[in-house]
PyMOL CGO cylinders between C-alpha atoms (Angstrom):
from pymol import cmd
from pymol.cgo import CYLINDER

trace = [
    CYLINDER, 96.58, 154.40, 92.65, 99.75, 152.32, 92.17, 0.3, 1, 1, 1, 1, 1, 1,
    CYLINDER, 99.75, 152.32, 92.17, 100.10, 151.94, 95.94, 0.3, 1, 1, 1, 1, 1, 1,
    CYLINDER, 100.10, 151.94, 95.94, 96.52, 150.69, 96.18, 0.3, 1, 1, 1, 1, 1, 1,
    CYLINDER, 96.52, 150.69, 96.18, 97.14, 148.08, 93.49, 0.3, 1, 1, 1, 1, 1, 1,
    CYLINDER, 97.14, 148.08, 93.49, 100.41, 147.05, 95.15, 0.3, 1, 1, 1, 1, 1, 1,
    CYLINDER, 100.41, 147.05, 95.15, 98.58, 146.57, 98.50, 0.3, 1, 1, 1, 1, 1, 1,
    CYLINDER, 98.58, 146.57, 98.50, 95.91, 144.45, 96.84, 0.3, 1, 1, 1, 1, 1, 1,
    CYLINDER, 95.91, 144.45, 96.84, 98.55, 142.31, 95.15, 0.3, 1, 1, 1, 1, 1, 1,
    CYLINDER, 98.55, 142.31, 95.15, 100.36, 141.83, 98.48, 0.3, 1, 1, 1, 1, 1, 1,
    CYLINDER, 100.36, 141.83, 98.48, 97.13, 140.86, 100.26, 0.3, 1, 1, 1, 1, 1, 1,
    CYLINDER, 97.13, 140.86, 100.26, 96.30, 138.37, 97.51, 0.3, 1, 1, 1, 1, 1, 1,
    CYLINDER, 96.30, 138.37, 97.51, 99.81, 136.88, 97.63, 0.3, 1, 1, 1, 1, 1, 1,
    CYLINDER, 99.81, 136.88, 97.63, 99.47, 136.30, 101.39, 0.3, 1, 1, 1, 1, 1, 1,
    CYLINDER, 99.47, 136.30, 101.39, 96.22, 134.36, 101.05, 0.3, 1, 1, 1, 1, 1, 1,
    CYLINDER, 96.22, 134.36, 101.05, 96.68, 130.65, 101.71, 0.3, 1, 1, 1, 1, 1, 1,
    CYLINDER, 96.68, 130.65, 101.71, 96.50, 128.37, 98.68, 0.3, 1, 1, 1, 1, 1, 1,
    CYLINDER, 96.50, 128.37, 98.68, 93.60, 126.00, 99.21, 0.3, 1, 1, 1, 1, 1, 1,
    CYLINDER, 93.60, 126.00, 99.21, 92.30, 122.83, 97.62, 0.3, 1, 1, 1, 1, 1, 1,
    CYLINDER, 92.30, 122.83, 97.62, 88.88, 121.24, 98.21, 0.3, 1, 1, 1, 1, 1, 1,
    CYLINDER, 88.88, 121.24, 98.21, 88.34, 117.51, 97.77, 0.3, 1, 1, 1, 1, 1, 1,
    CYLINDER, 88.34, 117.51, 97.77, 85.33, 115.30, 98.37, 0.3, 1, 1, 1, 1, 1, 1,
    CYLINDER, 85.33, 115.30, 98.37, 84.56, 111.64, 97.82, 0.3, 1, 1, 1, 1, 1, 1,
    CYLINDER, 84.56, 111.64, 97.82, 83.63, 112.40, 94.21, 0.3, 1, 1, 1, 1, 1, 1,
    CYLINDER, 83.63, 112.40, 94.21, 86.78, 114.43, 93.47, 0.3, 1, 1, 1, 1, 1, 1,
    CYLINDER, 86.78, 114.43, 93.47, 89.24, 112.80, 91.11, 0.3, 1, 1, 1, 1, 1, 1,
    CYLINDER, 89.24, 112.80, 91.11, 92.22, 114.39, 92.85, 0.3, 1, 1, 1, 1, 1, 1,
    CYLINDER, 92.22, 114.39, 92.85, 94.61, 111.54, 92.14, 0.3, 1, 1, 1, 1, 1, 1,
    CYLINDER, 94.61, 111.54, 92.14, 97.54, 113.49, 93.60, 0.3, 1, 1, 1, 1, 1, 1,
    CYLINDER, 97.54, 113.49, 93.60, 95.82, 113.38, 96.97, 0.3, 1, 1, 1, 1, 1, 1,
    CYLINDER, 95.82, 113.38, 96.97, 94.25, 109.90, 96.78, 0.3, 1, 1, 1, 1, 1, 1,
    CYLINDER, 94.25, 109.90, 96.78, 96.90, 108.07, 98.88, 0.3, 1, 1, 1, 1, 1, 1,
    CYLINDER, 96.90, 108.07, 98.88, 96.90, 110.88, 101.45, 0.3, 1, 1, 1, 1, 1, 1,
    CYLINDER, 96.90, 110.88, 101.45, 93.11, 110.93, 101.73, 0.3, 1, 1, 1, 1, 1, 1,
    CYLINDER, 93.11, 110.93, 101.73, 92.88, 107.12, 101.96, 0.3, 1, 1, 1, 1, 1, 1,
    CYLINDER, 92.88, 107.12, 101.96, 95.35, 107.13, 104.86, 0.3, 1, 1, 1, 1, 1, 1,
    CYLINDER, 95.35, 107.13, 104.86, 93.54, 110.07, 106.49, 0.3, 1, 1, 1, 1, 1, 1,
    CYLINDER, 93.54, 110.07, 106.49, 90.20, 108.21, 106.28, 0.3, 1, 1, 1, 1, 1, 1,
    CYLINDER, 90.20, 108.21, 106.28, 91.76, 105.11, 107.89, 0.3, 1, 1, 1, 1, 1, 1,
    CYLINDER, 91.76, 105.11, 107.89, 93.16, 107.26, 110.70, 0.3, 1, 1, 1, 1, 1, 1,
    CYLINDER, 93.16, 107.26, 110.70, 89.77, 108.85, 111.39, 0.3, 1, 1, 1, 1, 1, 1,
    CYLINDER, 89.77, 108.85, 111.39, 87.94, 105.50, 111.23, 0.3, 1, 1, 1, 1, 1, 1,
    CYLINDER, 87.94, 105.50, 111.23, 90.42, 103.85, 113.60, 0.3, 1, 1, 1, 1, 1, 1,
    CYLINDER, 90.42, 103.85, 113.60, 90.24, 106.78, 116.02, 0.3, 1, 1, 1, 1, 1, 1,
    CYLINDER, 90.24, 106.78, 116.02, 86.44, 106.78, 115.78, 0.3, 1, 1, 1, 1, 1, 1,
    CYLINDER, 86.44, 106.78, 115.78, 86.18, 103.05, 116.47, 0.3, 1, 1, 1, 1, 1, 1,
    CYLINDER, 86.18, 103.05, 116.47, 88.39, 103.44, 119.56, 0.3, 1, 1, 1, 1, 1, 1,
    CYLINDER, 88.39, 103.44, 119.56, 86.54, 106.55, 120.78, 0.3, 1, 1, 1, 1, 1, 1,
    CYLINDER, 86.54, 106.55, 120.78, 82.96, 105.77, 119.78, 0.3, 1, 1, 1, 1, 1, 1,
    CYLINDER, 82.96, 105.77, 119.78, 80.57, 107.97, 121.80, 0.3, 1, 1, 1, 1, 1, 1,
    CYLINDER, 80.57, 107.97, 121.80, 79.34, 106.26, 124.99, 0.3, 1, 1, 1, 1, 1, 1,
    CYLINDER, 79.34, 106.26, 124.99, 75.82, 107.60, 124.55, 0.3, 1, 1, 1, 1, 1, 1,
    CYLINDER, 75.82, 107.60, 124.55, 75.62, 106.05, 121.09, 0.3, 1, 1, 1, 1, 1, 1,
    CYLINDER, 75.62, 106.05, 121.09, 76.93, 102.72, 122.42, 0.3, 1, 1, 1, 1, 1, 1,
    CYLINDER, 76.93, 102.72, 122.42, 74.41, 102.54, 125.25, 0.3, 1, 1, 1, 1, 1, 1,
    CYLINDER, 74.41, 102.54, 125.25, 71.33, 103.45, 123.23, 0.3, 1, 1, 1, 1, 1, 1,
    CYLINDER, 71.33, 103.45, 123.23, 72.37, 102.06, 119.81, 0.3, 1, 1, 1, 1, 1, 1,
    CYLINDER, 72.37, 102.06, 119.81, 72.08, 105.46, 118.16, 0.3, 1, 1, 1, 1, 1, 1,
    CYLINDER, 72.08, 105.46, 118.16, 73.16, 105.68, 114.55, 0.3, 1, 1, 1, 1, 1, 1,
    CYLINDER, 73.16, 105.68, 114.55, 73.46, 108.60, 112.19, 0.3, 1, 1, 1, 1, 1, 1,
    CYLINDER, 73.46, 108.60, 112.19, 75.40, 110.46, 109.54, 0.3, 1, 1, 1, 1, 1, 1,
    CYLINDER, 75.40, 110.46, 109.54, 77.24, 113.76, 109.72, 0.3, 1, 1, 1, 1, 1, 1,
    CYLINDER, 77.24, 113.76, 109.72, 78.98, 115.58, 106.87, 0.3, 1, 1, 1, 1, 1, 1,
    CYLINDER, 78.98, 115.58, 106.87, 82.15, 117.44, 107.83, 0.3, 1, 1, 1, 1, 1, 1,
    CYLINDER, 82.15, 117.44, 107.83, 84.66, 119.56, 105.98, 0.3, 1, 1, 1, 1, 1, 1,
    CYLINDER, 84.66, 119.56, 105.98, 88.06, 119.34, 107.63, 0.3, 1, 1, 1, 1, 1, 1,
    CYLINDER, 88.06, 119.34, 107.63, 90.84, 121.81, 106.80, 0.3, 1, 1, 1, 1, 1, 1,
    CYLINDER, 90.84, 121.81, 106.80, 94.37, 120.45, 107.19, 0.3, 1, 1, 1, 1, 1, 1,
    CYLINDER, 94.37, 120.45, 107.19, 97.41, 122.73, 107.12, 0.3, 1, 1, 1, 1, 1, 1,
    CYLINDER, 97.41, 122.73, 107.12, 100.48, 121.88, 105.06, 0.3, 1, 1, 1, 1, 1, 1,
    CYLINDER, 100.48, 121.88, 105.06, 102.29, 120.63, 108.18, 0.3, 1, 1, 1, 1, 1, 1,
    CYLINDER, 102.29, 120.63, 108.18, 99.43, 118.23, 109.03, 0.3, 1, 1, 1, 1, 1, 1,
    CYLINDER, 99.43, 118.23, 109.03, 97.96, 120.34, 111.82, 0.3, 1, 1, 1, 1, 1, 1,
    CYLINDER, 97.96, 120.34, 111.82, 94.23, 120.95, 111.99, 0.3, 1, 1, 1, 1, 1, 1,
    CYLINDER, 94.23, 120.95, 111.99, 93.08, 124.25, 110.47, 0.3, 1, 1, 1, 1, 1, 1,
    CYLINDER, 93.08, 124.25, 110.47, 89.34, 123.97, 111.05, 0.3, 1, 1, 1, 1, 1, 1,
    CYLINDER, 89.34, 123.97, 111.05, 86.31, 121.68, 111.17, 0.3, 1, 1, 1, 1, 1, 1,
    CYLINDER, 86.31, 121.68, 111.17, 82.93, 122.66, 109.74, 0.3, 1, 1, 1, 1, 1, 1,
    CYLINDER, 82.93, 122.66, 109.74, 79.71, 120.69, 110.04, 0.3, 1, 1, 1, 1, 1, 1,
    CYLINDER, 79.71, 120.69, 110.04, 78.17, 120.82, 106.57, 0.3, 1, 1, 1, 1, 1, 1,
    CYLINDER, 78.17, 120.82, 106.57, 75.20, 118.54, 107.20, 0.3, 1, 1, 1, 1, 1, 1,
    CYLINDER, 75.20, 118.54, 107.20, 74.42, 117.69, 110.82, 0.3, 1, 1, 1, 1, 1, 1,
    CYLINDER, 74.42, 117.69, 110.82, 73.01, 114.39, 111.99, 0.3, 1, 1, 1, 1, 1, 1,
    CYLINDER, 73.01, 114.39, 111.99, 69.70, 114.13, 113.83, 0.3, 1, 1, 1, 1, 1, 1,
    CYLINDER, 69.70, 114.13, 113.83, 71.65, 114.04, 117.08, 0.3, 1, 1, 1, 1, 1, 1,
    CYLINDER, 71.65, 114.04, 117.08, 73.80, 116.95, 118.20, 0.3, 1, 1, 1, 1, 1, 1,
    CYLINDER, 73.80, 116.95, 118.20, 76.00, 114.67, 120.32, 0.3, 1, 1, 1, 1, 1, 1,
    CYLINDER, 76.00, 114.67, 120.32, 76.98, 112.70, 117.17, 0.3, 1, 1, 1, 1, 1, 1,
    CYLINDER, 76.98, 112.70, 117.17, 77.97, 115.96, 115.45, 0.3, 1, 1, 1, 1, 1, 1,
    CYLINDER, 77.97, 115.96, 115.45, 80.13, 116.90, 118.44, 0.3, 1, 1, 1, 1, 1, 1,
    CYLINDER, 80.13, 116.90, 118.44, 81.56, 113.37, 118.60, 0.3, 1, 1, 1, 1, 1, 1,
    CYLINDER, 81.56, 113.37, 118.60, 82.58, 113.55, 114.93, 0.3, 1, 1, 1, 1, 1, 1,
    CYLINDER, 82.58, 113.55, 114.93, 84.40, 116.84, 115.55, 0.3, 1, 1, 1, 1, 1, 1,
    CYLINDER, 84.40, 116.84, 115.55, 86.04, 115.43, 118.68, 0.3, 1, 1, 1, 1, 1, 1,
    CYLINDER, 86.04, 115.43, 118.68, 87.25, 112.35, 116.81, 0.3, 1, 1, 1, 1, 1, 1,
    CYLINDER, 87.25, 112.35, 116.81, 88.95, 114.53, 114.17, 0.3, 1, 1, 1, 1, 1, 1,
    CYLINDER, 88.95, 114.53, 114.17, 90.51, 116.70, 116.89, 0.3, 1, 1, 1, 1, 1, 1,
    CYLINDER, 90.51, 116.70, 116.89, 92.03, 113.78, 118.80, 0.3, 1, 1, 1, 1, 1, 1,
    CYLINDER, 92.03, 113.78, 118.80, 93.22, 112.07, 115.60, 0.3, 1, 1, 1, 1, 1, 1,
    CYLINDER, 93.22, 112.07, 115.60, 95.56, 114.95, 114.80, 0.3, 1, 1, 1, 1, 1, 1,
    CYLINDER, 95.56, 114.95, 114.80, 98.26, 115.78, 113.98, 0.3, 1, 1, 1, 1, 1, 1,
    CYLINDER, 98.26, 115.78, 113.98, 97.97, 114.23, 110.56, 0.3, 1, 1, 1, 1, 1, 1,
    CYLINDER, 97.97, 114.23, 110.56, 100.74, 113.53, 108.10, 0.3, 1, 1, 1, 1, 1, 1,
    CYLINDER, 100.74, 113.53, 108.10, 102.01, 116.67, 106.32, 0.3, 1, 1, 1, 1, 1, 1,
    CYLINDER, 102.01, 116.67, 106.32, 100.31, 117.36, 102.99, 0.3, 1, 1, 1, 1, 1, 1,
    CYLINDER, 100.31, 117.36, 102.99, 102.00, 115.72, 100.02, 0.3, 1, 1, 1, 1, 1, 1,
    CYLINDER, 102.00, 115.72, 100.02, 104.14, 117.76, 97.67, 0.3, 1, 1, 1, 1, 1, 1,
    CYLINDER, 104.14, 117.76, 97.67, 102.17, 118.20, 94.46, 0.3, 1, 1, 1, 1, 1, 1,
    CYLINDER, 102.17, 118.20, 94.46, 102.50, 120.12, 91.22, 0.3, 1, 1, 1, 1, 1, 1,
    CYLINDER, 102.50, 120.12, 91.22, 100.00, 122.63, 92.57, 0.3, 1, 1, 1, 1, 1, 1,
    CYLINDER, 100.00, 122.63, 92.57, 101.30, 123.79, 95.98, 0.3, 1, 1, 1, 1, 1, 1,
    CYLINDER, 101.30, 123.79, 95.98, 98.61, 123.84, 98.67, 0.3, 1, 1, 1, 1, 1, 1,
    CYLINDER, 98.61, 123.84, 98.67, 98.68, 125.45, 102.11, 0.3, 1, 1, 1, 1, 1, 1,
    CYLINDER, 98.68, 125.45, 102.11, 95.32, 124.09, 103.31, 0.3, 1, 1, 1, 1, 1, 1,
    CYLINDER, 95.32, 124.09, 103.31, 93.60, 120.94, 102.06, 0.3, 1, 1, 1, 1, 1, 1,
    CYLINDER, 93.60, 120.94, 102.06, 89.85, 120.81, 102.74, 0.3, 1, 1, 1, 1, 1, 1,
    CYLINDER, 89.85, 120.81, 102.74, 88.41, 117.30, 102.83, 0.3, 1, 1, 1, 1, 1, 1,
    CYLINDER, 88.41, 117.30, 102.83, 84.63, 116.84, 102.82, 0.3, 1, 1, 1, 1, 1, 1,
    CYLINDER, 84.63, 116.84, 102.82, 83.26, 113.48, 103.90, 0.3, 1, 1, 1, 1, 1, 1,
    CYLINDER, 83.26, 113.48, 103.90, 80.09, 111.96, 105.30, 0.3, 1, 1, 1, 1, 1, 1,
    CYLINDER, 80.09, 111.96, 105.30, 80.73, 109.88, 108.40, 0.3, 1, 1, 1, 1, 1, 1,
    CYLINDER, 80.73, 109.88, 108.40, 78.36, 107.15, 109.53, 0.3, 1, 1, 1, 1, 1, 1,
    CYLINDER, 78.36, 107.15, 109.53, 78.00, 106.12, 113.16, 0.3, 1, 1, 1, 1, 1, 1,
    CYLINDER, 78.00, 106.12, 113.16, 76.88, 102.50, 112.79, 0.3, 1, 1, 1, 1, 1, 1,
    CYLINDER, 76.88, 102.50, 112.79, 75.63, 99.72, 115.07, 0.3, 1, 1, 1, 1, 1, 1,
    CYLINDER, 75.63, 99.72, 115.07, 78.51, 97.71, 116.49, 0.3, 1, 1, 1, 1, 1, 1,
    CYLINDER, 78.51, 97.71, 116.49, 80.33, 100.89, 117.52, 0.3, 1, 1, 1, 1, 1, 1,
    CYLINDER, 80.33, 100.89, 117.52, 81.80, 101.56, 114.09, 0.3, 1, 1, 1, 1, 1, 1,
    CYLINDER, 81.80, 101.56, 114.09, 82.59, 104.86, 112.40, 0.3, 1, 1, 1, 1, 1, 1,
    CYLINDER, 82.59, 104.86, 112.40, 82.78, 104.60, 108.62, 0.3, 1, 1, 1, 1, 1, 1,
    CYLINDER, 82.78, 104.60, 108.62, 83.14, 106.98, 105.73, 0.3, 1, 1, 1, 1, 1, 1,
    CYLINDER, 83.14, 106.98, 105.73, 80.27, 106.92, 103.31, 0.3, 1, 1, 1, 1, 1, 1,
]
cmd.load_cgo(trace, "trace")
């Protein structure tokens, strides 16, 4: 019984410490980091706007959750709410992938191994990617 409890404690201790933030989160400790991250994604998106969207003036929104490891590397990307166009969903993921590596996560009072950021991204006329 004691061994079983010890194993469970060890497994729990090995789990990564995570934090979830969205545009409505008041996570002031992460505000400067998230603002810089958004600028990086927008700049990368503007420079790598999908050709198909440029040619046909497609526009749309896609909601992503992006997991960033403590060292700034990409942990994962999840599409939470897809756009009407699959190619925009894939373009949003691609933009995040080519924008990495990101800055390492900031040191905070609550140590975090993976920061999950949820944002809605808008593909707009004029070849602009903006956070909603």
